[in-house]
C-alpha positions as CSV (number, residue, x, y, z in Angstrom):
1,M,63.6,72.5,85.4
2,A,63.9,74.9,83.3
3,A,66.4,77.1,84.7
4,G,68.7,74.4,85.4
5,L,68.3,73.5,81.6
6,L,69.3,77.2,80.9
7,M,72.3,77.1,82.8
8,L,73.5,74.2,80.9
9,L,73.1,75.7,77.5
10,G,75.0,78.8,78.9
11,V,78.1,77.0,80.1
12,A,77.9,74.7,77.1
13,A,77.8,77.5,75.3
14,I,80.7,79.1,76.6
15,L,82.6,75.9,76.5
16,Y,81.8,76.0,72.2
17,V,82.4,79.7,72.1
18,G,85.5,79.4,74.4
19,A,85.5,82.6,76.8
20,P,89.5,82.8,77.3
21,G,91.3,81.4,80.3
22,L,87.1,80.9,81.3
23,A,86.7,77.0,81.2
24,T,90.5,77.0,82.7
25,Q,89.8,79.3,85.8
26,L,86.9,76.7,86.4
27,G,88.2,73.5,86.0
28,L,85.9,72.6,83.2
29,V,89.1,72.3,80.8
30,T,92.9,71.2,81.9
31,G,95.9,71.3,79.8
32,A,94.4,70.3,76.4
33,D,94.4,74.1,75.5
34,E,98.5,75.1,76.3
35,T,99.4,77.1,73.5
36,P,103.3,75.7,72.1
37,L,104.0,79.1,72.1
38,R,107.0,80.2,74.1
39,L,107.4,84.0,76.2
40,R,110.7,85.4,76.0
41,D,111.0,88.5,78.2
42,N,114.3,91.2,78.3
43,P,115.2,93.2,81.4
44,I,113.0,95.4,83.0
45,E,113.2,99.1,83.0
46,R,113.1,101.0,86.5
47,R,113.5,104.7,86.1
48,E,111.8,107.8,88.1
49,L,110.3,110.6,86.0
50,D,111.2,114.1,86.1
51,N,107.3,114.7,88.0
52,G,108.3,111.8,91.0
53,S,106.4,108.6,89.3
54,E,108.2,106.0,88.4
55,L,107.8,104.3,85.5
56,F,108.1,100.3,85.3
57,A,108.3,98.9,81.3
58,V,108.5,95.4,80.2
59,S,109.0,93.9,77.0
60,G,109.7,90.4,75.1
61,Q,108.6,88.1,72.3
62,V,106.0,85.9,71.5
63,T,107.9,82.8,69.3
64,N,105.8,79.8,67.7
65,P,107.9,77.0,67.5
66,S,105.3,75.0,65.9
67,D,104.4,73.3,62.4
68,S,101.1,75.2,62.1
69,T,99.4,78.6,62.9
70,Q,98.8,79.9,66.5
71,R,96.1,82.0,68.3
72,V,98.2,84.6,70.4
73,P,96.4,85.0,73.5
74,D,96.9,87.5,75.8
75,I,99.9,88.2,78.1
76,R,99.4,88.2,82.1
77,A,102.1,90.2,83.7
78,E,102.7,89.9,87.6
79,L,104.6,91.7,89.5
80,R,105.3,89.0,93.3
81,D,107.6,90.1,96.7
82,A,110.0,88.8,98.1
83,Q,107.6,86.3,99.2
84,G,106.5,85.1,95.9
85,R,103.1,87.3,96.5
86,I,101.3,88.8,93.9
87,V,101.5,92.8,94.5
88,Y,100.6,94.0,90.8
89,S,98.9,92.5,88.0
90,W,97.6,93.8,84.5
91,T,96.6,92.3,80.7
92,I,99.5,92.8,77.9
93,T,97.4,92.5,74.6
94,P,99.9,91.5,71.8
95,Q,99.6,92.9,68.6
96,K,98.4,90.0,66.7
97,R,96.5,87.6,66.9
98,T,98.2,84.3,65.1
99,L,101.3,83.6,64.6
100,T,102.4,81.0,61.7
101,P,105.2,78.3,62.3
102,G,108.5,80.2,62.7
103,A,107.3,83.4,63.3
104,A,107.9,85.8,66.4
105,I,106.2,89.4,67.8
106,D,107.9,91.9,69.9
107,F,105.8,93.1,72.7
108,N,105.8,95.4,75.3
109,S,104.2,97.2,78.1
110,A,104.7,100.4,80.7
111,K,102.8,101.1,84.1
112,L,103.4,104.4,86.1
113,D,103.9,104.0,90.0
114,V,104.1,99.8,90.3
115,P,104.1,99.2,94.5
116,S,107.6,99.2,95.4
117,N,107.6,96.2,97.2
118,S,107.4,94.1,93.6
119,K,111.2,92.2,93.2
120,R,110.3,89.5,90.4
121,L,108.2,89.9,87.2
122,E,106.5,87.0,85.9
123,L,104.9,86.4,82.3
124,S,102.5,83.8,80.9
125,F,100.0,83.1,78.9
126,A,96.0,84.3,80.4
127,G,94.3,81.2,80.6
128,E,97.4,79.4,81.7
129,N,98.6,78.9,84.8
130,A,101.9,80.8,85.9
131,S,105.0,78.6,86.6
């Protein structure tokens, strides 16, 4: 009984403190935590470097169209193949963690030698389901 109580307290602490995305992934919290922030990505850049490696670069902007200051979560980048399967993913940490109403911040990230079968980039906020 004591172990069960400790586990319940642990889950309650995680939900209270808010491990980003964890409660959503466990199905304990639904769309209530979705952010009003918007993502806009620029055209991706893929180029071969002198050493033969391929550089994959992504950039864009996070905007806050709401009337209140918003917390900016990490950005999840997923590369998908022609069938829509994820072939590579990584997390982009924003330069700022809060955005005032109407404000925007730019983001960028680059990776070397991503899978050549990647055809499409999808960006979403960590902890949200990608659409």
